[in-house]
C-alpha positions as CSV (number, residue, x, y, z in Angstrom):
1,M,42.2,24.5,11.2
2,V,38.8,25.5,9.7
3,F,38.2,25.1,6.0
4,E,35.8,27.3,4.0
5,K,34.8,27.3,0.3
6,S,33.3,30.3,-1.4
7,A,32.3,31.3,-4.9
8,G,32.1,34.7,-6.5
9,A,32.5,36.5,-9.8
10,V,34.3,39.2,-11.6
11,V,31.2,41.2,-12.8
12,F,31.6,43.5,-15.8
13,R,29.4,45.6,-18.1
14,R,29.9,47.5,-21.3
15,A,29.2,51.1,-22.0
16,K,30.3,53.1,-25.0
17,N,32.5,50.3,-26.3
18,K,34.4,50.1,-23.0
19,I,34.4,47.4,-20.3
20,Y,33.8,48.3,-16.7
21,Y,34.5,46.0,-13.8
22,L,32.5,46.1,-10.6
23,L,34.5,46.4,-7.4
24,L,33.0,46.4,-3.9
25,R,34.5,48.1,-0.8
26,Y,34.1,45.9,2.2
27,R,33.6,47.3,5.7
28,L,37.2,46.5,6.6
29,G,38.2,48.9,3.8
30,H,39.5,46.6,1.2
31,W,38.3,46.5,-2.4
32,D,37.4,43.1,-3.9
33,F,34.9,41.2,-6.0
34,S,31.5,39.8,-5.0
35,K,31.9,36.5,-3.2
36,G,30.5,34.4,-0.3
37,N,30.3,31.1,1.4
38,I,28.5,28.2,-0.3
39,E,25.3,27.3,1.4
40,K,24.3,23.6,1.8
41,G,23.1,22.1,-1.5
42,E,24.3,25.0,-3.6
43,K,26.4,24.6,-6.7
44,L,29.3,27.1,-7.3
45,K,27.5,29.2,-9.9
46,D,24.3,29.3,-7.8
47,T,26.4,30.7,-4.9
48,A,28.1,33.3,-7.2
49,K,24.7,34.4,-8.6
50,R,23.1,34.6,-5.1
51,E,26.1,36.6,-3.7
52,I,26.0,39.0,-6.6
53,R,22.2,39.5,-6.1
54,E,22.6,39.9,-2.3
55,E,25.6,42.2,-2.4
56,T,24.7,44.4,-5.3
57,G,21.1,43.9,-6.3
58,I,22.2,42.7,-9.8
59,K,19.9,40.0,-11.1
60,D,20.8,39.8,-14.8
61,V,24.1,38.0,-14.9
62,K,25.3,35.9,-17.7
63,F,28.3,33.7,-16.9
64,I,31.0,33.6,-19.6
65,K,31.6,30.1,-20.6
66,G,35.0,28.6,-19.9
67,F,36.2,31.0,-17.2
68,K,36.7,29.5,-13.8
69,E,39.6,30.4,-11.5
70,R,40.5,29.4,-8.0
71,I,42.4,31.2,-5.3
72,K,43.4,30.0,-1.8
73,Y,44.4,32.0,1.2
74,F,44.5,31.9,5.0
75,Y,43.1,34.3,7.6
76,K,42.4,34.4,11.3
77,F,39.0,34.9,12.9
78,N,38.1,34.6,16.6
79,D,41.6,33.1,17.2
80,K,41.0,30.3,14.6
81,N,43.1,29.8,11.5
82,I,40.9,29.5,8.5
83,S,41.9,28.1,5.1
84,K,39.7,29.5,2.4
85,I,39.2,28.5,-1.3
86,V,37.3,30.9,-3.5
87,V,36.2,29.9,-7.0
88,F,35.6,32.9,-9.3
89,F,33.6,33.1,-12.5
90,L,33.3,35.9,-15.0
91,A,29.8,37.4,-15.4
92,E,28.4,40.1,-17.6
93,T,25.5,42.3,-16.7
94,K,23.6,45.2,-18.3
95,T,22.8,46.7,-14.9
96,E,24.6,49.8,-13.9
97,K,22.9,50.9,-10.7
98,I,24.1,49.0,-7.6
99,K,22.4,48.6,-4.3
100,I,25.2,47.5,-1.9
101,S,24.5,45.2,1.1
102,F,25.3,45.9,4.7
103,E,28.6,44.1,4.2
104,H,29.9,46.9,2.0
105,I,30.6,50.7,2.2
106,G,31.0,51.4,-1.4
107,S,31.1,50.2,-5.0
108,E,32.6,51.4,-8.3
109,W,32.4,50.5,-11.9
110,L,36.0,51.0,-13.2
111,P,37.9,50.4,-16.5
112,Y,40.5,47.7,-16.3
113,E,43.6,49.8,-15.5
114,Q,41.8,51.7,-12.7
115,A,40.2,48.5,-11.3
116,L,43.6,46.9,-11.2
117,K,45.0,49.8,-9.2
118,Q,42.0,49.9,-6.9
119,L,41.9,46.2,-5.9
120,T,43.6,45.6,-2.5
121,F,44.9,42.0,-2.8
122,L,47.4,40.6,-5.2
123,K,45.3,37.5,-5.8
124,A,42.3,39.6,-6.7
125,K,44.5,41.5,-9.2
126,D,45.6,38.2,-10.7
127,I,41.9,37.2,-11.1
128,L,41.2,40.5,-12.8
129,K,44.2,40.1,-15.2
130,K,43.0,36.6,-16.1
131,S,39.4,37.8,-16.6
132,N,40.5,40.7,-18.8
133,G,42.7,38.5,-20.9
134,F,40.0,35.9,-21.3
135,L,37.3,38.2,-22.6
136,P,38.7,38.5,-26.2
137,K,38.7,34.7,-26.4
138,A,35.2,34.2,-25.0
139,K,32.8,32.6,-27.5
140,N,29.5,33.6,-25.8
141,C,30.4,37.1,-25.0
142,A,29.1,40.1,-27.0
143,I,32.0,42.1,-25.6
144,K,34.4,40.6,-28.1
145,T,33.3,42.9,-30.9
146,A,33.5,46.0,-28.7
147,M,37.0,45.1,-27.5
148,R,38.3,44.7,-31.0
149,E,37.1,48.2,-31.9
150,N,39.1,49.8,-29.1
């Protein structure tokens, strides 16, 4: 079995006192968060930041301190079984305009309930639930005030 480790992030932005989460539509048709394989010598957050930049064009991400979640799954590629671990961070941006990479066929900024419905995989939905639940507790996140007002 082949083992892979990736990193990514649940990227969000605020507009008009609401939180919007960024979802990407991959070429295979599923909706998920930005993520990718760790390159030699990279740290997890460096990978997440690079993947966000490569897949969306977003450069201004601020990681929310204390959020780090891990998922594990298996898939098959070229007749090989692959075990994959993905570490997700939570990242805020002010950027709204997205420039998707060749890996994707679409993107959307969605409020929590819509994003939860749009995500394809249960593990991604769980990561979104944890992210959304974590935001009101985050100490370094300006979103706390906006969330209390809603």
